[in-house]
N, C-alpha and C positions, 0 to 999 in steps of 0.2 A: 302807895305808889304816886309819884308826882309826874304828871304828863303836861307838857306845854303843847296846847293844840296847834296844829299846823293849819294855815289858811288853805282852803280848797276853793279854787275860783269857779265861777259860773258865768254865763253870758256867752260872748263870742268865743272865748277861749275856755276849754274845759280840760281837765287833767284826769287821766286814769291814775288810780292810787293803788299801792300795795302796802297794806297795813301788816307789819310784823307782829306776831303774837306768840308768847310763851306762857305756859300754864305753870304757876308757882305753887309750891307746897307751903306749909305753915311757917317754915323757916326762910321763905322767899327764895328757895332753890328751884331751878327749873325741873319739871317732871318729864321723864322720858315719855314720848308719845306712845311708845310700845307698851308702857305700863298702864295706859288708859284704855278702858273699853270703848269710850266715846269722848268726843270733845267738839266744841262748837263756839262760834262767835256770832253775835247779833250786833249789827251796826244800825243805829236808829236815831231819829230826832225825837223831840218830845211828843210828837204825834204820829210819826210814820216809821215803819221798818224799811230800811234801805236794802239790807241783805242779811240773810241768815244762812251761814254755811258751816258745815261740820261733818263729822263721821259718827255713825251709829247713834244719832239723836233724831227722833221723829220730828219732821218738819224742817230739817236742815239738809241742804244739798252740798255735795262735795266738789261740784264742778269748778268753783271759784277758789279752791284751796290749792296752794302751791307749797309742797314740802321744801324746807330750807335745810334742816339738819335733824338730828335725833330729838331735839326739844323745841324746834321753832317751825311755825308755818307762816305763810303769807296769805292774807285775804285780798284777792284781786277784785277791784271795783272799777267799773267804767265811770268816767266823768259824767256821762249822761244820767247816771243814777242820782247825782247830787240834786238836792232840792233847789228850785229856781228862785229862792228867796234866802235872805240871810238867816242862818240857823246854826245852833250848836249841834254837833254830831257826836253821839256817844258810842261806846263799845262795851258789851257785856260778854264775859266768857262763861262757859259751862263745861264742866268735866263730869264724866261718868266712870266710876270705879266699881269693879266686881267686888261685892261685899256680902258674904253668906249670912252675916248677922242682920241684914236688912230684909224686910218682908218679901220684896220682889227680887232680892239678890243683887241689887245695885245701889250704890250711893251716888246721888246727884248733887253736885255742889256748884253754885253760882258765885261769881266773884263778889267780894265784899264791897269793893270800890268800883264804881262805874264811871270811868274818866271821860271827859270831853276829849276826843281825839282829833277832830277837825272843826274849824269854823268855816261855813260856806260864806264866801264873800263875793260880791259882784266885782268883776274885773273892771278896773278904771281905765278909761281911754284918755291918755294924756296928750293926744295929738292936738296940734294947734290948727 
């Protein structure tokens, strides 16, 4: 998957962001959310977690998830969560599928590619 990171400003001007997420199967087709036992998204920098939100995954909260359709969610993030220095911001997805062949009954899969989804950049003041 190729993602061009969007600039996310910090400083005097901050932006709330809504990151769209779809979970894809091995053929890169969207998976129905109703077919998943659990799913989640972790947004983070190289050092810090910004937000972890999801459904039926320990340590993930669902209050920042916005359903879009049968295959897509939005992760709502406040601009104030953005690091106050220039950083690359990554997103990692996780899905949980009921699988009776697994010892605990669930198959947990993390995305193979962890893309940079935002660059935090200082807002430039161009006033004279």
